[in-house]
C-alpha positions as CSV (number, residue, x, y, z in Angstrom):
1,M,-26.1,-0.2,11.9
2,K,-22.8,-1.9,12.4
3,F,-20.8,1.1,13.6
4,L,-23.3,1.7,16.4
5,K,-22.9,-1.9,17.5
6,E,-19.1,-1.3,17.8
7,S,-19.6,1.6,20.3
8,P,-18.4,0.8,23.8
9,A,-21.3,2.9,25.1
10,I,-23.8,0.9,23.2
11,R,-22.2,-2.4,24.4
12,S,-22.4,-1.1,28.0
13,M,-26.1,-0.3,27.5
14,A,-26.7,-3.7,26.0
15,R,-25.6,-5.3,29.3
16,L,-28.1,-3.4,31.4
17,P,-31.5,-4.8,32.3
18,A,-34.2,-4.2,29.7
19,H,-36.0,-1.5,31.6
20,A,-32.8,0.4,32.3
21,T,-31.8,0.2,28.6
22,V,-35.1,1.7,27.6
23,A,-34.8,4.5,30.2
24,C,-31.3,5.3,29.0
25,A,-32.4,5.4,25.4
26,L,-35.3,7.7,26.2
27,A,-33.3,10.0,28.5
28,G,-31.8,11.8,25.5
29,T,-35.2,12.5,23.9
30,P,-37.2,15.7,24.4
31,L,-40.3,13.6,25.2
32,L,-38.8,12.3,28.5
33,S,-36.5,15.2,29.4
34,L,-39.3,17.8,29.2
35,A,-42.7,16.1,29.4
36,D,-41.8,14.0,32.4
37,T,-40.3,16.9,34.4
38,P,-42.3,17.4,37.6
39,A,-43.9,20.8,38.1
40,G,-41.7,23.2,40.1
41,D,-38.5,21.3,39.4
42,T,-35.7,23.3,37.8
43,V,-34.8,22.4,34.2
44,L,-31.1,22.5,33.8
45,A,-29.5,24.0,30.7
46,P,-28.3,21.6,28.0
47,V,-24.7,20.4,28.5
48,K,-22.5,20.2,25.4
49,V,-20.3,17.1,25.6
50,T,-17.1,16.9,23.6
51,G,-14.6,14.0,23.7
52,Q,-11.1,13.2,22.6
53,R,-10.8,10.8,19.8
54,T,-9.4,7.5,21.0
55,D,-7.2,5.3,18.8
56,N,-8.4,1.8,17.9
57,P,-6.6,-0.5,20.2
58,D,-7.6,-3.6,18.2
59,Y,-6.3,-5.6,15.3
60,G,-9.7,-5.7,13.7
61,S,-11.5,-2.7,12.2
62,S,-15.0,-2.9,10.9
63,L,-14.6,0.3,8.9
64,T,-12.5,1.0,5.8
65,S,-12.2,3.9,3.3
66,V,-11.3,2.0,0.2
67,G,-14.8,2.6,-1.2
68,K,-14.0,6.4,-1.4
69,M,-16.0,7.0,1.7
70,P,-16.1,5.4,5.2
71,M,-17.9,2.1,4.9
72,A,-18.3,-1.1,6.9
73,Q,-16.2,-3.8,5.4
74,R,-19.2,-6.1,5.4
75,D,-21.0,-3.7,3.0
76,I,-18.2,-4.0,0.3
77,P,-18.7,-6.9,-2.1
78,Q,-15.0,-7.4,-2.6
79,S,-12.0,-8.6,-0.5
80,T,-10.7,-6.0,1.9
81,T,-8.0,-5.8,4.6
82,V,-7.3,-3.2,7.2
83,I,-3.9,-2.9,8.9
84,T,-4.6,-1.0,12.1
85,R,-2.2,1.4,13.9
86,Q,-2.2,-1.0,16.9
87,L,-1.0,-3.9,14.7
88,M,1.8,-1.8,13.3
89,D,2.8,-0.6,16.7
90,D,2.9,-4.1,18.2
91,Q,5.1,-5.3,15.3
92,Q,7.1,-2.0,15.2
93,D,6.4,-1.7,11.5
94,T,8.2,1.4,10.4
95,T,7.8,1.1,6.6
96,L,4.9,0.3,4.4
97,R,6.8,-2.9,3.3
98,E,6.8,-4.2,6.8
99,A,3.2,-3.4,7.4
100,L,2.1,-5.1,4.2
101,R,3.6,-8.4,5.2
102,N,0.3,-8.8,7.0
103,V,-1.5,-9.0,3.7
104,S,-2.0,-12.5,2.3
105,G,-1.4,-12.8,-1.4
106,L,1.0,-9.8,-1.5
107,T,4.7,-10.0,-2.2
108,I,7.6,-7.5,-2.3
109,N,9.4,-6.2,-5.4
110,A,9.6,-7.3,-9.0
111,G,11.2,-5.1,-11.6
112,E,14.3,-3.8,-13.2
113,G,15.7,-0.8,-15.0
114,G,16.7,1.6,-12.1
115,A,13.5,1.2,-10.2
116,S,13.7,2.0,-6.5
117,G,11.2,2.6,-3.7
118,D,8.2,0.5,-3.0
119,S,7.0,-2.1,-5.4
120,F,4.4,-4.8,-4.6
121,T,2.6,-7.6,-6.3
122,L,-1.0,-8.5,-5.2
123,R,-2.8,-11.6,-6.5
124,G,0.1,-12.1,-9.1
125,Y,-0.2,-8.5,-10.5
126,S,2.0,-5.5,-9.9
127,V,0.5,-2.8,-7.8
128,A,3.5,-0.5,-8.0
129,T,1.4,2.3,-9.6
130,D,-1.7,1.5,-7.5
131,L,-0.6,3.1,-4.2
132,F,-2.8,5.9,-2.8
133,L,-2.6,8.4,0.0
134,D,-5.9,9.3,1.5
135,G,-7.7,8.2,-1.7
136,V,-5.4,10.1,-4.1
137,R,-2.8,8.4,-6.3
138,D,0.7,8.3,-4.6
139,A,2.8,7.4,-7.7
140,G,6.3,8.4,-6.6
141,Q,9.2,6.0,-6.3
142,Y,10.2,6.2,-2.6
143,S,10.2,4.0,0.5
144,R,7.1,4.9,2.5
145,D,7.3,5.3,6.2
146,T,4.5,4.6,8.7
147,F,5.1,7.5,11.1
148,N,2.1,9.4,9.8
149,Y,-0.2,6.4,9.3
150,E,-3.5,5.9,11.0
151,R,-4.1,2.6,9.2
152,V,-3.6,1.0,5.7
153,D,-6.6,-0.2,3.7
154,I,-6.3,-2.8,0.9
155,L,-8.9,-3.6,-1.7
156,R,-8.2,-6.7,-3.8
157,G,-9.1,-7.3,-7.4
158,A,-9.8,-5.2,-10.5
159,T,-11.3,-1.9,-9.3
160,S,-10.8,0.9,-11.9
161,M,-14.4,1.9,-11.3
162,L,-13.2,3.5,-8.1
163,Y,-9.5,4.4,-8.7
164,G,-9.0,4.6,-12.5
165,R,-6.2,3.1,-14.4
166,G,-4.3,0.1,-13.1
167,S,-5.7,-1.7,-10.0
168,T,-5.6,-5.2,-11.6
169,G,-4.6,-7.0,-8.4
170,G,-6.0,-4.3,-6.2
171,V,-5.1,-1.0,-4.5
172,I,-3.3,0.0,-1.3
173,N,-4.6,3.2,0.4
174,Q,-2.5,4.8,3.1
175,V,-4.7,6.7,5.7
176,S,-2.9,9.6,7.3
177,K,-3.2,10.7,10.9
178,S,-5.5,13.7,11.4
179,A,-5.9,16.4,14.0
180,H,-8.7,15.8,16.5
181,L,-10.2,17.5,19.5
182,G,-8.3,17.1,22.8
183,D,-4.6,17.3,23.6
184,R,-2.1,14.5,23.1
185,S,1.7,14.1,23.2
186,D,3.7,11.0,22.4
187,L,7.5,10.7,22.2
188,E,8.9,7.3,20.9
189,L,12.5,6.3,21.0
190,S,13.9,3.2,19.4
191,V,17.4,1.6,19.4
192,G,18.3,-1.7,17.8
193,T,21.0,-4.0,16.3
194,D,22.9,-2.8,13.2
195,D,23.2,0.7,14.6
196,Y,19.5,1.3,14.4
197,Y,18.2,4.6,15.9
198,R,14.8,6.1,15.5
199,S,12.6,8.7,17.1
200,T,9.1,9.9,16.5
201,V,7.0,12.7,17.9
202,D,3.1,12.9,17.7
203,L,1.7,16.2,19.1
204,N,-2.0,17.1,18.9
205,R,-3.4,20.3,20.3
206,Q,-7.0,21.6,20.4
207,T,-6.9,25.2,19.3
208,G,-10.6,26.1,19.6
209,D,-14.0,24.7,20.1
210,N,-13.9,23.1,16.7
211,S,-10.3,23.3,15.6
212,A,-7.1,21.4,16.2
213,V,-3.5,21.1,14.9
214,R,-1.4,17.9,14.8
215,L,2.3,17.5,14.1
216,N,4.2,14.2,13.4
217,L,8.0,14.1,13.2
218,M,10.3,11.2,12.5
219,G,14.1,10.7,12.3
220,Q,15.9,7.5,11.6
221,K,19.5,6.3,11.1
222,S,20.4,2.7,10.6
223,D,22.9,0.4,8.9
224,S,22.2,-3.1,7.6
225,W,23.2,-6.6,8.8
226,R,25.0,-6.7,5.5
227,D,28.0,-4.4,6.0
228,G,27.6,-1.5,3.6
229,P,24.0,-0.3,3.1
230,E,22.7,2.6,5.1
231,F,19.2,4.0,5.5
232,N,18.7,7.6,6.8
233,R,15.4,9.4,6.7
234,F,13.6,12.4,8.2
235,G,9.9,13.2,8.0
236,V,7.5,15.9,9.1
237,A,3.7,16.0,8.7
238,P,1.6,18.9,10.1
239,T,-2.2,18.9,9.8
240,F,-4.7,21.7,10.5
241,R,-8.5,21.2,10.9
242,W,-11.3,23.7,11.3
243,G,-15.0,23.0,11.8
244,I,-14.6,19.6,13.5
245,G,-18.1,18.3,14.1
246,T,-19.8,21.1,12.2
247,P,-21.4,20.9,8.8
248,T,-18.4,22.4,7.1
249,E,-14.9,21.2,7.8
250,V,-11.6,22.3,6.3
251,E,-8.3,20.3,6.5
252,L,-4.9,21.4,5.3
253,S,-2.0,19.0,5.5
254,Y,1.6,18.8,4.4
255,F,3.9,15.8,4.2
256,Y,7.7,15.8,3.8
257,L,10.0,12.8,3.7
258,K,13.7,12.9,2.9
259,E,15.9,9.8,2.3
260,N,19.7,9.5,2.0
261,N,20.6,5.9,1.5
262,V,23.3,3.6,0.4
263,P,21.1,1.3,-1.7
264,D,21.3,-2.5,-1.5
265,Y,21.0,-4.3,-4.8
266,G,21.6,-7.7,-3.2
267,V,23.4,-10.6,-4.8
268,P,23.4,-12.0,-8.4
269,Y,21.9,-15.3,-9.5
270,N,23.8,-18.6,-10.0
271,P,23.3,-19.3,-13.7
272,V,23.3,-23.1,-13.0
273,T,20.8,-23.3,-10.1
274,K,18.9,-20.2,-11.2
275,E,18.8,-19.2,-7.5
276,P,20.8,-16.4,-5.7
277,I,24.4,-17.2,-5.1
278,D,25.1,-18.5,-1.6
279,K,26.4,-15.2,-0.3
280,P,23.5,-13.6,1.5
281,G,25.6,-11.7,3.9
282,T,28.0,-10.2,1.3
283,F,27.5,-6.7,0.0
284,Y,28.8,-6.1,-3.5
285,G,28.0,-2.4,-3.8
286,L,30.2,0.6,-3.2
287,P,29.4,2.0,0.3
288,D,31.3,5.3,-0.2
289,Y,30.2,5.9,-3.7
290,D,26.6,4.6,-4.3
291,Y,23.7,6.7,-3.2
292,E,19.9,7.0,-3.3
293,D,18.5,10.4,-2.4
294,T,14.7,11.0,-2.5
295,T,12.6,14.0,-1.5
296,T,8.8,13.7,-1.3
297,Q,6.5,16.7,-0.7
298,I,2.7,16.4,-0.7
299,A,0.3,19.3,0.1
300,T,-3.4,18.6,0.4
301,A,-6.5,20.8,1.0
302,T,-9.8,19.1,1.8
303,V,-13.2,20.7,2.3
304,K,-16.2,18.7,3.4
305,H,-19.7,20.0,3.7
306,R,-22.7,18.1,5.1
307,F,-26.0,19.3,3.7
308,S,-28.0,16.9,5.8
309,P,-27.5,13.6,7.6
310,T,-27.9,11.9,4.2
311,A,-26.1,14.2,1.8
312,S,-22.5,15.5,1.8
313,I,-19.8,16.7,-0.6
314,K,-16.0,16.5,-0.3
315,N,-13.4,18.2,-2.5
316,T,-9.7,17.2,-2.3
317,L,-7.0,19.3,-4.0
318,R,-3.4,18.0,-4.0
319,Y,0.0,18.8,-5.3
320,G,2.7,16.2,-5.0
321,Q,6.4,16.4,-5.9
322,Y,8.7,13.4,-5.9
323,E,12.4,13.8,-6.6
324,R,14.8,10.9,-6.9
325,D,18.6,10.8,-7.5
326,L,19.9,7.2,-7.8
327,M,23.2,5.6,-8.5
328,P,23.4,2.0,-7.3
329,S,25.7,-0.8,-8.2
330,A,23.8,-3.9,-9.5
331,P,26.1,-7.0,-9.0
332,R,26.6,-9.4,-11.9
333,L,28.8,-12.4,-12.5
334,N,31.5,-11.7,-15.0
335,A,32.1,-15.3,-16.1
336,A,29.9,-18.2,-17.2
337,G,29.3,-21.5,-15.3
338,A,28.8,-22.2,-11.7
339,P,30.4,-19.5,-9.6
340,T,33.1,-20.0,-7.0
341,D,34.8,-17.6,-4.6
342,N,37.2,-16.7,-7.4
343,T,34.6,-15.9,-10.0
344,P,35.1,-12.3,-11.1
345,M,32.4,-9.7,-10.6
346,K,30.9,-6.8,-12.6
347,L,28.9,-3.9,-11.3
348,E,26.3,-2.2,-13.4
349,H,25.6,1.4,-12.6
350,K,22.0,2.2,-13.1
351,T,22.0,5.9,-12.8
352,R,18.7,8.0,-12.8
353,L,17.8,11.5,-11.9
354,G,14.1,12.2,-12.0
355,E,11.2,14.3,-10.8
356,L,7.5,13.6,-10.8
357,D,4.9,16.3,-10.3
358,I,1.2,15.6,-9.8
359,W,-1.7,17.9,-9.6
360,S,-5.0,16.3,-8.7
361,N,-8.5,17.4,-7.8
362,Q,-11.3,15.0,-6.7
363,T,-14.9,15.9,-5.9
364,D,-17.2,13.3,-4.3
365,F,-20.9,13.8,-3.7
366,N,-22.6,11.2,-1.5
367,F,-26.4,11.2,-0.9
368,K,-29.3,8.9,-0.3
369,L,-32.5,8.6,-2.4
370,F,-35.6,6.8,-1.5
371,T,-37.7,5.3,-4.4
372,G,-40.6,3.4,-3.0
373,P,-39.3,0.6,-0.9
374,L,-35.7,1.0,-2.2
375,T,-32.9,3.0,-0.6
376,H,-30.2,4.2,-2.9
377,N,-26.8,5.2,-1.3
378,I,-25.3,7.1,-4.2
379,L,-21.7,8.1,-4.7
380,T,-20.9,10.3,-7.7
381,G,-17.9,12.4,-8.5
382,A,-15.2,13.6,-10.9
383,E,-11.4,13.7,-11.0
384,I,-9.1,15.8,-13.0
385,G,-5.3,15.8,-12.9
386,R,-1.9,16.3,-14.6
387,E,1.1,14.2,-14.0
388,T,4.5,15.2,-15.4
389,S,7.6,13.0,-15.2
390,D,11.1,14.1,-16.2
391,V,13.9,11.5,-16.1
392,T,17.5,11.9,-17.1
393,S,19.7,8.8,-17.5
394,W,23.5,9.1,-17.5
395,R,26.7,7.2,-17.2
396,H,30.3,7.9,-16.4
397,K,32.4,8.8,-19.4
398,S,34.6,5.7,-18.9
399,G,31.6,3.4,-19.1
400,A,28.5,2.3,-17.3
401,N,30.1,-0.8,-15.8
402,L,32.9,-1.4,-13.3
403,T,34.9,-4.7,-13.3
404,G,36.8,-6.0,-10.3
405,G,36.6,-8.1,-7.2
406,T,35.4,-11.6,-6.9
407,V,32.4,-13.4,-5.5
408,G,34.4,-14.2,-2.3
409,N,36.3,-10.9,-2.1
410,P,34.3,-7.9,-3.5
411,D,36.2,-4.7,-4.2
412,H,34.4,-1.8,-2.5
413,N,36.9,0.7,-3.7
414,L,36.1,0.3,-7.4
415,R,35.8,3.7,-9.2
416,P,35.3,4.8,-12.8
417,S,38.6,5.9,-14.5
418,D,36.8,8.9,-15.8
419,P,33.8,9.9,-13.6
420,T,32.7,12.7,-15.9
421,P,28.9,12.4,-16.3
422,V,27.6,11.8,-19.8
423,I,23.9,12.0,-20.5
424,T,22.6,9.0,-22.3
425,G,18.9,9.9,-22.5
426,Q,16.2,12.2,-21.3
427,T,12.4,11.6,-21.2
428,E,9.5,13.8,-20.4
429,F,6.0,12.4,-20.1
430,T,2.9,14.5,-19.4
431,V,-0.5,12.9,-18.9
432,D,-3.8,14.7,-18.5
433,T,-6.5,12.6,-16.8
434,L,-10.2,13.1,-16.5
435,A,-12.8,10.9,-14.9
436,V,-16.5,10.8,-13.9
437,Y,-18.1,8.0,-12.0
438,L,-21.4,6.9,-10.4
439,Q,-22.0,4.2,-7.9
440,D,-25.3,3.1,-6.3
441,M,-25.7,0.8,-3.3
442,I,-29.3,-0.3,-3.6
443,E,-31.0,-1.7,-0.5
444,F,-34.0,-3.8,-1.3
445,T,-34.5,-5.1,2.2
446,P,-32.2,-5.0,5.3
447,E,-30.9,-8.4,4.1
448,W,-30.5,-7.8,0.3
449,K,-28.3,-5.1,-1.3
450,L,-26.9,-4.6,-4.8
451,L,-23.8,-2.5,-5.7
452,L,-23.7,-1.0,-9.2
453,G,-21.0,1.3,-10.4
454,A,-19.5,2.7,-13.6
455,R,-16.6,5.1,-14.4
456,W,-15.4,6.8,-17.6
457,D,-11.6,7.6,-17.7
458,R,-9.7,9.6,-20.3
459,F,-5.9,9.1,-20.3
460,D,-4.1,11.6,-22.6
461,G,-0.3,11.0,-22.7
462,D,2.4,13.0,-24.4
463,Y,5.9,11.6,-24.5
464,T,9.2,13.0,-25.6
465,R,12.4,11.0,-25.6
466,M,16.0,12.0,-26.4
467,T,18.6,9.4,-26.8
468,V,22.3,9.7,-27.7
469,S,23.6,7.6,-30.5
470,G,27.4,8.1,-30.5
471,T,27.6,11.9,-30.0
472,T,24.4,12.7,-31.8
473,P,21.2,13.2,-29.9
474,V,18.0,11.7,-31.4
475,T,14.6,13.1,-30.3
476,E,11.4,11.1,-30.6
477,H,7.8,12.2,-29.8
478,Y,4.8,10.0,-29.3
479,T,1.2,10.6,-28.1
480,R,-1.6,8.3,-27.0
481,K,-5.1,9.1,-25.9
482,D,-7.5,6.5,-24.5
483,S,-11.1,6.6,-23.2
484,V,-12.2,3.6,-21.2
485,L,-15.4,2.6,-19.3
486,S,-15.0,0.5,-16.2
487,Y,-17.7,-1.0,-14.1
488,R,-18.5,-3.2,-11.1
489,I,-21.5,-5.1,-9.8
490,G,-21.9,-6.9,-6.5
491,P,-25.0,-8.4,-4.8
492,L,-24.9,-8.9,-1.0
493,W,-27.0,-11.1,1.2
494,Q,-26.8,-10.2,4.9
495,P,-29.1,-12.4,6.9
496,S,-27.9,-10.9,10.1
497,E,-25.6,-8.1,11.4
498,S,-22.9,-10.7,11.8
499,Q,-23.0,-12.3,8.4
500,S,-22.4,-11.0,4.8
501,Y,-22.2,-13.0,1.7
502,Y,-21.4,-11.6,-1.7
503,A,-20.6,-12.1,-5.4
504,A,-18.6,-9.5,-7.3
505,F,-17.5,-8.7,-10.9
506,G,-15.3,-5.7,-11.7
507,T,-13.1,-4.5,-14.5
508,S,-9.9,-2.5,-14.9
509,F,-7.5,-1.3,-17.6
510,N,-3.8,-0.6,-18.1
511,P,-3.1,2.0,-20.8
512,S,0.1,2.4,-22.7
513,G,2.1,5.0,-20.9
514,E,0.9,3.9,-17.5
515,A,4.5,3.8,-16.3
516,Y,5.2,7.3,-17.8
517,S,6.8,6.0,-21.0
518,L,5.9,5.3,-24.6
519,D,7.6,3.9,-27.7
520,P,6.5,3.7,-31.4
521,K,4.5,0.5,-30.8
522,G,3.1,1.6,-27.5
523,S,1.7,4.7,-29.0
524,N,-0.5,2.6,-31.3
525,T,-1.6,0.0,-28.7
526,P,-4.9,0.3,-26.9
527,P,-5.2,-0.5,-23.2
528,E,-5.0,-3.9,-21.6
529,K,-8.2,-5.1,-20.0
530,N,-8.7,-7.0,-16.8
531,R,-11.6,-8.5,-14.8
532,N,-12.2,-9.9,-11.3
533,I,-14.7,-12.5,-10.5
534,E,-15.2,-13.2,-6.8
535,I,-17.5,-15.0,-4.3
536,G,-16.9,-14.4,-0.6
537,A,-18.2,-14.2,2.9
538,K,-17.5,-11.9,5.9
539,W,-18.5,-12.6,9.5
540,D,-18.4,-10.2,12.5
541,L,-18.2,-12.5,15.5
542,L,-18.0,-12.1,19.3
543,D,-20.1,-8.9,19.2
544,G,-18.0,-7.5,16.4
545,D,-14.7,-8.0,18.2
546,L,-13.5,-10.7,15.7
547,L,-13.7,-10.3,12.0
548,L,-13.4,-13.3,9.6
549,R,-13.5,-13.3,5.8
550,T,-12.9,-15.7,3.0
551,A,-13.1,-15.4,-0.8
552,V,-12.7,-17.5,-3.9
553,F,-11.6,-15.5,-6.9
554,R,-10.3,-15.3,-10.5
555,T,-8.3,-12.2,-11.4
556,E,-7.6,-12.2,-15.1
557,K,-5.8,-10.1,-17.7
558,T,-7.7,-10.9,-20.9
559,N,-5.5,-9.2,-23.5
560,E,-1.9,-8.8,-22.3
561,R,0.6,-7.0,-24.5
562,N,2.9,-9.2,-26.6
563,T,6.3,-7.6,-26.6
564,D,7.7,-10.0,-29.2
565,T,9.3,-7.6,-31.7
566,D,8.4,-9.9,-34.6
567,A,4.7,-10.1,-33.8
568,S,3.7,-6.8,-35.4
569,P,5.8,-4.0,-37.0
570,D,3.5,-1.2,-35.8
571,E,2.0,-2.1,-32.5
572,Y,2.1,-4.5,-29.6
573,L,-0.5,-7.3,-30.2
574,L,-2.8,-7.7,-27.3
575,S,-2.6,-11.4,-27.8
576,G,-1.5,-12.6,-24.4
577,A,-3.5,-13.6,-21.3
578,R,-3.0,-14.7,-17.8
579,R,-5.0,-15.3,-14.7
580,T,-4.8,-16.0,-11.0
581,D,-7.3,-18.4,-9.4
582,G,-7.2,-18.5,-5.7
583,V,-8.8,-18.7,-2.3
584,E,-8.1,-16.3,0.7
585,F,-8.8,-16.5,4.4
586,E,-8.4,-13.8,7.0
587,I,-9.1,-13.4,10.7
588,A,-8.6,-10.1,12.7
589,G,-9.5,-8.9,16.2
590,R,-10.0,-10.1,19.7
591,L,-10.5,-13.7,20.8
592,T,-10.8,-12.6,24.4
593,A,-10.3,-9.3,26.2
594,N,-6.6,-10.0,26.5
595,W,-5.9,-12.1,23.3
596,Q,-5.7,-10.5,19.8
597,V,-4.9,-12.1,16.5
598,F,-4.3,-11.2,12.9
599,A,-3.8,-14.0,10.4
600,G,-4.3,-14.6,6.7
601,A,-3.7,-17.2,4.0
602,A,-3.8,-17.1,0.2
603,I,-3.6,-20.2,-1.9
604,M,-3.2,-19.2,-5.6
605,D,-2.7,-20.7,-9.0
606,P,-1.1,-17.9,-11.1
607,K,-0.6,-18.9,-14.7
608,I,0.2,-17.5,-18.2
609,T,-2.6,-18.9,-20.3
610,R,-1.9,-17.4,-23.8
611,A,1.2,-16.2,-25.6
612,V,2.1,-16.2,-29.3
613,G,5.2,-15.9,-31.5
614,N,8.6,-16.0,-29.7
615,D,6.7,-15.8,-26.4
616,A,4.7,-19.0,-26.9
617,F,7.1,-20.9,-24.5
618,K,5.6,-18.9,-21.6
619,V,2.2,-20.6,-21.8
620,G,1.7,-22.6,-18.6
621,Q,4.5,-20.8,-16.7
622,R,4.0,-18.7,-13.7
623,P,4.2,-14.8,-13.9
624,E,7.0,-13.1,-12.0
625,N,6.8,-12.6,-8.2
626,A,3.6,-14.7,-8.0
627,P,3.9,-17.5,-5.4
628,K,1.4,-20.3,-5.0
629,H,0.9,-19.6,-1.3
630,T,1.5,-16.9,1.4
631,Y,0.6,-17.2,5.1
632,N,0.8,-14.6,7.9
633,L,0.1,-14.8,11.6
634,W,0.5,-12.3,14.4
635,T,-1.0,-12.7,17.9
636,T,-0.5,-11.0,21.3
637,Y,-1.7,-11.9,24.8
638,K,-1.8,-9.6,27.8
639,F,-0.9,-11.2,31.1
640,A,-0.3,-10.0,34.6
641,E,-0.6,-6.2,35.1
642,G,0.6,-4.3,32.0
643,W,2.6,-7.1,30.4
644,K,2.1,-8.3,26.8
645,I,3.8,-11.0,24.8
646,G,3.3,-11.8,21.1
647,G,4.7,-13.4,18.0
648,G,4.0,-14.7,14.6
649,L,5.2,-15.9,11.2
650,N,5.4,-14.8,7.6
651,A,5.6,-17.5,5.0
652,V,6.0,-17.1,1.2
653,G,6.2,-19.9,-1.4
654,R,8.8,-20.0,-4.2
655,R,8.7,-17.0,-6.6
656,W,10.0,-16.7,-10.1
657,A,11.4,-13.8,-12.1
658,Q,10.5,-13.1,-15.8
659,P,10.2,-16.4,-17.8
660,T,13.0,-16.9,-20.3
661,L,13.8,-19.7,-22.8
662,S,16.7,-20.8,-20.6
663,G,14.5,-20.9,-17.5
664,A,13.5,-18.2,-15.0
665,N,15.5,-17.2,-11.9
666,S,13.7,-17.9,-8.7
667,L,13.7,-17.4,-5.0
668,P,13.1,-20.3,-2.6
669,G,10.2,-20.1,-0.2
670,Y,10.7,-19.3,3.4
671,I,9.1,-19.0,6.9
672,R,10.2,-16.1,9.1
673,W,9.3,-16.0,12.8
674,D,9.1,-12.8,14.9
675,G,8.4,-12.1,18.5
676,M,7.8,-9.3,21.0
677,I,7.3,-8.6,24.7
678,G,6.1,-5.3,26.2
679,Y,5.2,-3.6,29.4
680,E,2.7,-0.6,29.6
681,T,1.8,1.9,32.3
682,R,-0.5,5.0,32.0
683,S,2.5,7.3,31.2
684,W,5.0,5.1,29.3
685,E,5.5,1.7,27.6
686,A,8.5,-0.3,26.6
687,Q,8.6,-3.0,24.0
688,L,11.3,-5.4,22.7
689,N,10.8,-6.8,19.2
690,V,13.0,-9.6,17.8
691,Y,12.8,-10.4,14.1
692,N,13.8,-13.6,12.3
693,L,14.0,-15.6,15.5
694,T,15.5,-18.7,13.9
695,D,18.0,-16.6,11.8
696,T,16.7,-18.2,8.6
697,T,18.0,-17.2,5.2
698,W,15.3,-15.6,3.1
699,Y,15.0,-13.1,0.3
700,E,12.7,-10.1,0.2
701,G,13.4,-8.3,-3.1
702,L,12.9,-10.2,-6.4
703,Y,14.5,-8.7,-9.5
704,R,15.3,-10.2,-12.8
705,G,19.1,-9.8,-12.4
706,H,19.6,-9.9,-8.6
707,A,17.8,-10.7,-5.3
708,V,17.9,-8.7,-2.1
709,P,18.3,-10.9,1.1
710,G,16.0,-10.3,4.0
711,T,17.2,-9.3,7.4
712,A,19.1,-11.7,9.7
713,R,18.1,-12.0,13.3
714,S,17.8,-8.5,14.7
715,A,16.1,-6.7,17.6
716,R,14.6,-3.3,18.5
717,L,13.9,-1.8,21.9
718,T,11.2,0.9,21.8
719,V,10.1,3.2,24.6
720,N,7.0,5.4,24.2
721,F,6.3,8.3,26.6
722,K,2.7,9.5,26.8
723,L,3.3,13.1,27.9
C-alpha cells in the first residue's frame, strides 16, 4: 500500500541486498524468531517500542482526510490539495488566507452587507460557508489563524455527498494539531515591518503509556502598511488524548481565538474606469472609532474504536460559538464623475452584532467486506445538528452615513452628531440538519476501483425577522424544509503504485436559508442544484517524494436563483445557470533531497450561461471573483550546512464584481513575488521572509462597493527555539 512505501524504514530496507531484505522482513515473524532459535540459547522477552511522532518535513503529502477518513490522495477520484505544515512554516503563513494562496483556482473575498472574516471563491463559486475544522462545519465569520494547524486539505468540485449543503466549488478542511506520544517544546518569536509582533508556543507532553496533552498558544499585534488598520489576536488550543495506539481512543479539545481589530474596508471604485481609485496607500476609515471584535470558541469530543484491522467507528460531538461585533467604515465617493483629490467622501457604517451557535454530532463507521473477488471499503454514517444565528443591525441616531473629507485628504475624526444606537433590525435563524450517507470503494482488481456514494440531507430552517419602519417594528416569520439526495461516482485505473487515472461525477445543493436568512420568496424556493464532471490523473514520482496531478473539469450550477423581482411574485425562479470549465495542474514535494517545490496553475472559463427577465444582460458575463487564470509557485533549496533559501510567486488574473447594466467593477490582475532565507540548527532556527519583493500594487479583497489593497513590500524575522 502507498503509505507503507512512504515509510523511511521501508525505503531503507528497499536499499538493502535482496537476502538482507528478506531476513529483515522475517525477523519480526514468530516463525523465524522462535523456530530458528538454537537449542540452549536464551530467548529474550519481547521489547515494546514506542516512538515520537515526527512532523512531515515535506511540501507533498500522500495522505488527506477530505474523504472523512485518512486516504491516499491517489485513491480519491477528485481534485485534492494538501497544504502541509512545512509549507506554511517556510512561507510564515499565519492566517488561512495566506496559506490558501497556494491553492490554484482559489481567490479571496467577494461579498457585501457587513460581511467580515474569511471568504473564498473556488472554481468560480463561493466557499464562504464550506469551511470545516477536522471534518465538522466551521461556519463562523472570523479570520482564521494557523497556529493550531497540522495541515489544510482541499477537495475541489461539488461534494455534498460527503459534506452536505453547499460545496459547489469544493470544501476547505482545517486539520488541527493533536497530542502525541513523546515530549516536545517549541517557542517561536516574530518581528516585522508595520509594528508586527507575534509569538507562538507549542508544548506536547506524554502523560502515560498511552496518553498525552498538547497546548498551543498564540499572541499577535500588528499595524498595516496603510496607516490606520490594526490587527490584534490571541489564541489558545489545548488537546488531551487517551488510549493512543489502543483499540479505543478518546480526544478532548478546546479552541479559543479572540480578535480586536480596526477593520480595513479599502478604497472605493472609480465610476469611470470601474477600477479602484489610485489611492492604495490611503486609509479612509476611522482608526479611533471603527472596530471589529470577534470571539470564537469550539469544544470537541472524539471517540474512536477499532473493532479489528478492517472495522472502526468514530463519533465526534462539537459545540461552537462565534461572536462578532462589527462597526467598519466603508468608503464611498460622494460625487459623480471621475474623482480627483478634491472629490468629497462618504463613509457608510455597516454595523452588526451577532452570535452563531452550532451543535453537531457525526458518527462514521468504516469497514471492509469481501464478496467473492471484490473488496468493499465502506463508509457509512449519520450527522445531526442545530445551528442558531442571532444578528442585530443598528445605526447611530443621527444616521448611518458620515460625510466629510476628500479623496486626497480623508477626515479620520468624523463622528456622528448623535451616537445614540438605534436598532434597525433583528434576525433569528434556526436550522435543524439531519443526514445519513453511504459510500463504497469497490476494488475489482489492484488496478481497477470504483467509488460510489449517496447521501440524504434534511435542512429545516426557521427564520424570524424584525425590521423598523419609522418607529414601528414589523415582525415577519418564514420557514423552509428541504430534503435532498446527493451522490458521487468515480472509476479509477491504477496501473501501478505511481499512477492513478480517474473520472468523476458528483452533485451538490444550495438551499434557501444557507446563509442564515430567508425572505417571502426564498421560503417558497427549492434548493439550487450543482454538478461536477471531471477527468484527472495523479502521479507519485521519485519513490513517492514528488506528487503531480492534473484535471480537466466542468463545475456547473444548473438552476441558479433569479433575483429579478419582476420574474415571479411568490418565489425566486430557478431559471439561471452558470458553469466553470477549466484545467488544473499541481506539483508538490521533493525534486532532490535538498530541493522542494509546490506549484499550481488553474486556467478557467467561468461564465453565466442563462438568465432571464431584467437579468438577461448577464448572459455571457463572468461571475464575481472568478478570474480566468491563477498561478502559484514556492520553492526552497538547502545549501551549505543548515542554510535554506526560497521564493515564489502568486499570480491572479482580472476579477470582476457583480455584473450590472452599467458594467461591473473589476480588479486588475497581478503577480506578487516573495522570498525567504533561513538557518537551522538542532536547537533553534532563524528565518527572514520578505513579501511583495517588487513592491507591486495589487488588491486582495474584492467587494461590490470597494476593494482592499494587498500588502506593500514587508518583512518578518522569525526565530524558533526547540526546547
